[in-house]
C-alpha positions as CSV (number, residue, x, y, z in Angstrom):
1,X,35.0,-3.1,-3.5
2,X,31.4,-1.3,-3.1
3,X,29.8,-4.9,-3.9
4,X,32.8,-6.0,-0.7
5,X,31.2,-3.2,1.7
6,X,27.7,-4.3,0.4
7,X,28.2,-8.4,0.9
8,X,27.2,-8.5,4.5
9,X,23.7,-6.8,4.2
10,X,22.9,-8.3,1.2
11,X,23.9,-11.9,2.2
12,X,22.2,-11.1,5.7
13,X,18.7,-9.6,3.8
14,X,18.9,-12.3,1.5
15,X,18.8,-15.5,4.2
16,X,16.6,-14.0,6.8
17,X,13.9,-11.7,4.1
18,X,14.2,-12.5,0.4
19,X,14.7,-16.5,1.4
20,X,11.9,-16.8,3.3
21,X,9.3,-15.1,1.3
22,X,9.9,-17.4,-1.5
23,X,10.2,-20.2,1.0
24,X,6.7,-19.3,1.9
25,X,5.2,-18.6,-1.3
26,X,6.3,-22.2,-2.2
27,X,5.0,-23.7,1.3
28,X,1.2,-22.4,0.2
29,X,1.3,-24.7,-2.5
30,X,1.5,-27.9,0.3
31,X,0.7,-29.6,3.0
32,X,3.1,-29.2,5.5
33,X,3.5,-30.0,9.5
34,X,7.0,-30.1,9.8
35,X,7.4,-33.4,10.9
36,X,5.7,-35.1,7.7
37,X,7.4,-34.8,4.1
38,X,5.2,-32.0,2.7
39,X,2.8,-32.8,0.4
40,X,1.5,-31.6,-3.2
41,X,-1.5,-29.6,-2.6
42,X,-2.2,-27.0,-5.5
43,X,-4.4,-24.5,-5.0
44,X,-6.3,-26.1,-2.2
45,X,-5.1,-24.1,0.6
46,X,-6.2,-20.7,-1.0
47,X,-9.6,-22.5,-1.9
48,X,-10.6,-23.8,1.5
49,X,-9.0,-20.0,3.0
50,X,-11.4,-18.1,0.8
51,X,-14.9,-20.3,0.6
52,X,-14.5,-22.6,3.7
53,X,-12.6,-21.2,6.7
54,X,-15.5,-18.6,8.2
55,X,-13.1,-17.7,11.4
56,X,-10.4,-16.6,8.3
57,X,-13.1,-14.3,7.0
58,X,-13.6,-12.8,10.4
59,X,-10.2,-11.7,10.4
60,X,-10.3,-10.6,6.6
61,X,-13.0,-8.2,8.0
62,X,-11.7,-6.9,11.3
63,X,-8.2,-6.5,9.4
64,X,-10.1,-4.4,7.0
65,X,-12.0,-2.5,10.0
66,X,-8.6,-1.9,11.5
67,X,-7.1,-0.7,8.4
68,X,-9.8,1.3,7.2
69,X,-10.0,3.3,10.5
70,X,-6.1,2.9,12.3
71,X,-4.5,3.5,8.5
72,X,-6.3,6.8,7.9
73,X,-6.6,8.6,11.1
74,X,-3.4,7.7,12.3
75,X,-1.7,9.0,9.2
76,X,-3.3,12.3,8.8
77,X,-3.2,12.6,12.4
78,X,0.8,12.0,12.3
79,X,1.1,14.6,9.6
80,X,-1.1,17.3,11.6
81,X,0.4,17.6,14.7
82,X,4.0,17.5,12.6
83,X,2.8,20.4,10.5
84,X,1.3,22.1,13.7
85,X,4.6,21.1,15.9
86,X,7.3,22.5,13.4
87,X,5.7,26.4,14.2
88,X,6.0,25.5,17.8
89,X,9.6,27.3,19.3
90,X,10.3,24.0,21.6
91,X,9.6,21.6,18.8
92,X,12.3,18.9,20.1
93,X,10.3,18.5,23.4
94,X,7.0,17.8,21.5
95,X,8.6,15.8,18.9
96,X,10.1,13.5,21.6
97,X,6.4,12.9,23.4
98,X,4.9,11.7,19.9
99,X,7.9,9.2,19.1
100,X,8.0,7.6,22.2
101,X,5.0,5.2,22.0
102,X,6.7,4.1,18.9
103,X,9.7,2.9,20.5
104,X,8.0,0.7,23.2
105,X,6.8,-2.6,22.4
106,X,2.7,-3.1,21.8
107,X,2.8,-5.6,24.4
108,X,3.8,-2.8,27.1
109,X,2.0,-0.7,25.7
110,X,-1.4,-2.5,26.0
111,X,-0.6,-3.4,29.5
112,X,0.1,0.4,30.3
113,X,-3.5,1.7,28.2
114,X,-5.1,-1.9,30.6
115,X,-4.9,0.3,33.3
116,X,-7.6,2.6,32.0
117,X,-9.5,0.0,30.4
118,X,-9.6,-2.5,33.4
119,X,-12.5,-4.3,33.3
120,X,-13.0,-4.2,36.9
121,X,-14.5,-0.8,38.9
122,X,-10.7,0.2,39.8
123,X,-10.1,0.7,36.0
124,X,-9.6,4.6,35.9
125,X,-12.8,4.8,32.9
126,X,-14.9,2.3,35.1
127,X,-13.8,4.5,38.1
128,X,-14.7,8.2,36.3
129,X,-18.5,6.6,35.1
130,X,-18.8,5.3,38.4
131,X,-18.4,8.9,40.2
132,X,-20.4,10.6,37.8
133,X,-23.3,8.2,38.1
134,X,-23.0,6.9,34.4
135,X,-22.9,3.4,34.6
136,X,-24.6,1.2,38.1
137,X,-21.7,-2.4,36.7
138,X,-18.5,-2.3,35.5
139,X,-17.7,-1.6,31.5
140,X,-16.0,-5.2,30.1
141,X,-13.8,-3.7,28.3
142,X,-11.6,-6.4,26.8
143,X,-14.2,-8.8,27.5
144,X,-17.3,-7.8,25.8
145,X,-17.1,-8.0,21.9
146,X,-18.8,-5.0,21.4
147,X,-16.2,-3.1,23.3
148,X,-12.9,-5.1,22.6
149,X,-11.9,-3.5,18.8
150,X,-12.7,0.3,20.1
151,X,-9.8,-0.1,22.9
152,X,-7.6,-2.1,20.4
153,X,-8.2,0.3,17.8
154,X,-7.2,3.5,20.4
155,X,-4.0,1.6,21.5
156,X,-3.2,0.8,17.8
157,X,-3.9,4.6,16.7
158,X,-1.8,5.8,19.8
159,X,0.8,4.2,19.2
160,X,0.8,4.3,15.6
161,X,1.4,8.2,15.0
162,X,5.6,7.9,16.1
163,X,7.2,6.5,13.1
164,X,5.0,8.8,10.8
165,X,5.4,11.5,12.5
166,X,8.7,11.9,12.6
167,X,8.8,11.3,9.0
168,X,7.1,14.0,8.3
169,X,8.7,16.2,10.9
170,X,12.0,15.4,9.3
171,X,10.3,16.5,5.7
172,X,9.2,19.7,6.7
173,X,12.6,20.4,8.6
174,X,14.2,19.7,5.0
175,X,11.9,22.7,3.4
176,X,14.4,25.6,2.9
177,X,13.0,28.7,4.3
178,X,13.8,30.5,1.0
179,X,10.7,28.9,0.1
180,X,8.2,30.4,2.6
181,X,9.3,33.9,1.5
182,X,9.3,33.2,-1.8
183,X,5.8,32.4,-1.4
184,X,5.2,35.0,0.6
185,X,6.3,37.3,-2.3
186,X,4.3,35.2,-4.7
187,X,0.9,35.9,-2.9
188,X,0.5,33.5,-0.4
189,X,-1.0,35.2,2.6
190,X,-2.4,32.2,4.9
191,X,-1.0,28.9,6.7
192,X,-4.0,27.3,4.4
193,X,-2.4,28.4,1.4
194,X,0.5,27.6,2.3
195,X,-0.4,24.5,3.0
196,X,-1.5,23.2,0.1
197,X,0.3,25.4,-2.7
198,X,3.9,24.9,-0.5
199,X,4.3,22.6,1.8
200,X,2.1,19.1,0.6
201,X,4.1,19.1,-2.6
202,X,7.8,19.9,-1.0
203,X,6.8,16.3,0.9
204,X,5.8,14.0,-1.2
205,X,8.3,11.1,-1.0
206,X,7.5,11.6,2.9
207,X,4.6,11.6,2.6
208,X,4.4,8.3,0.8
209,X,6.7,6.8,3.0
210,X,4.0,7.8,5.7
211,X,1.1,6.0,3.5
212,X,3.4,2.6,2.7
213,X,3.6,2.7,6.7
214,X,0.7,3.0,7.8
215,X,-1.2,0.5,5.3
216,X,1.7,-2.1,6.4
217,X,1.2,-1.3,10.1
218,X,-2.4,-1.5,10.2
219,X,-2.7,-4.6,8.4
220,X,-0.1,-6.1,11.0
221,X,-2.0,-5.1,14.1
222,X,-0.7,-8.2,16.4
223,X,0.7,-7.9,19.2
224,X,-1.6,-5.5,20.8
225,X,-5.1,-7.1,19.9
226,X,-3.8,-10.7,21.5
227,X,-2.7,-8.8,25.0
228,X,-6.2,-7.4,25.3
229,X,-8.6,-9.5,24.3
230,X,-6.4,-12.6,24.4
231,X,-6.2,-15.3,21.9
232,X,-9.0,-16.3,20.6
233,X,-10.7,-13.1,21.7
234,X,-14.3,-13.8,22.4
235,X,-16.3,-14.7,19.5
236,X,-13.1,-13.5,17.3
237,X,-14.2,-9.9,17.5
238,X,-10.5,-8.7,17.7
239,X,-9.1,-11.8,15.7
240,X,-6.7,-10.2,12.8
241,X,-5.1,-12.3,10.3
242,X,-2.1,-12.1,11.5
243,X,-3.6,-13.9,14.5
244,X,-5.0,-16.0,12.1
245,X,-1.8,-16.9,10.6
246,X,0.2,-17.5,14.1
247,X,-2.4,-19.9,15.2
248,X,-1.9,-22.3,12.7
249,X,1.8,-21.7,12.0
250,X,2.4,-22.1,15.7
251,X,0.0,-23.6,17.7
252,X,-1.4,-26.0,14.6
253,X,1.6,-26.3,13.0
254,X,-0.2,-25.6,9.6
255,X,2.7,-24.4,7.6
256,X,1.3,-24.9,4.7
257,X,-2.1,-23.1,5.0
258,X,-0.3,-20.4,7.3
259,X,2.2,-19.9,3.9
260,X,-0.8,-19.4,2.2
261,X,-2.6,-16.7,4.6
262,X,0.9,-15.2,4.2
263,X,0.9,-14.8,0.3
264,X,-2.7,-13.7,0.5
265,X,-1.6,-10.9,3.2
266,X,1.3,-10.3,1.2
267,X,-0.9,-9.2,-1.7
268,X,-2.9,-7.1,-0.2
269,X,-0.3,-5.0,1.1
270,X,1.5,-5.1,-2.3
271,X,-1.4,-3.6,-4.1
272,X,-2.3,-1.0,-1.7
273,X,1.1,-0.3,-1.8
274,X,1.7,0.5,-5.6
275,X,-2.0,2.1,-4.9
276,X,0.0,4.7,-2.7
277,X,2.9,5.2,-4.6
278,X,0.3,6.1,-7.6
279,X,-1.1,8.4,-5.6
280,X,2.1,10.1,-3.9
281,X,4.4,9.4,-6.7
282,X,5.5,12.2,-8.7
283,X,4.2,12.0,-12.5
284,X,7.9,12.3,-13.4
285,X,9.4,9.5,-11.3
């Protein structure tokens, strides 16, 4: 009976998740453009990807920069705000305010943020800088390669805190109040001691989930970068691995090569996910 109830989800999961993943793994070793019959390519797609695709190397550098900045900042900020708000009286209102951005699509949020970073003098930030006398010409926030990455990182960090924040809030709410009383009796006197000796060890599963989610989301930046800077962005300044994959798959219809890109991205995220599991998992698990 249990397998019968599990079957609807299991079938859909296999058809729309497991099967496409293994199909992409196989297509990475072929030349395939949808119309013609797939032709065996061996490791050619991967060799071109790593040695002869200069745009991919730019996309890899940008993606790693996103991951290094967005992942840790969003992860730490989510926990810090969850920890602070958990100690307030009106925590539900604050929790809704922090979680709301994650309910909205990246494209919609990019449109809102572009009001602030508009490249004309009527943008909020440019207008403020004009009034302060800091600039004479509008800053081209979404056209100048020097600023595009900064804008995308700001929007991405702001949006990345929602899911992790909710998970950390749930973990903090799940700590029994008796533990706080016992910790106080055992000699814990400050909030910092409580954080390191009680809170962090008690929410290790939530820390692990938040770390894996942060890794996956930071390597999956695409819609925000495209909405802010277009595709391709000026000088490929906001070109990511997902954007490169989309370009080859749905614009050039080079599905074999795009599958090789997907496999490379999968290996990177899987490896970092395993590292996160080693760090945050308990030794007895």
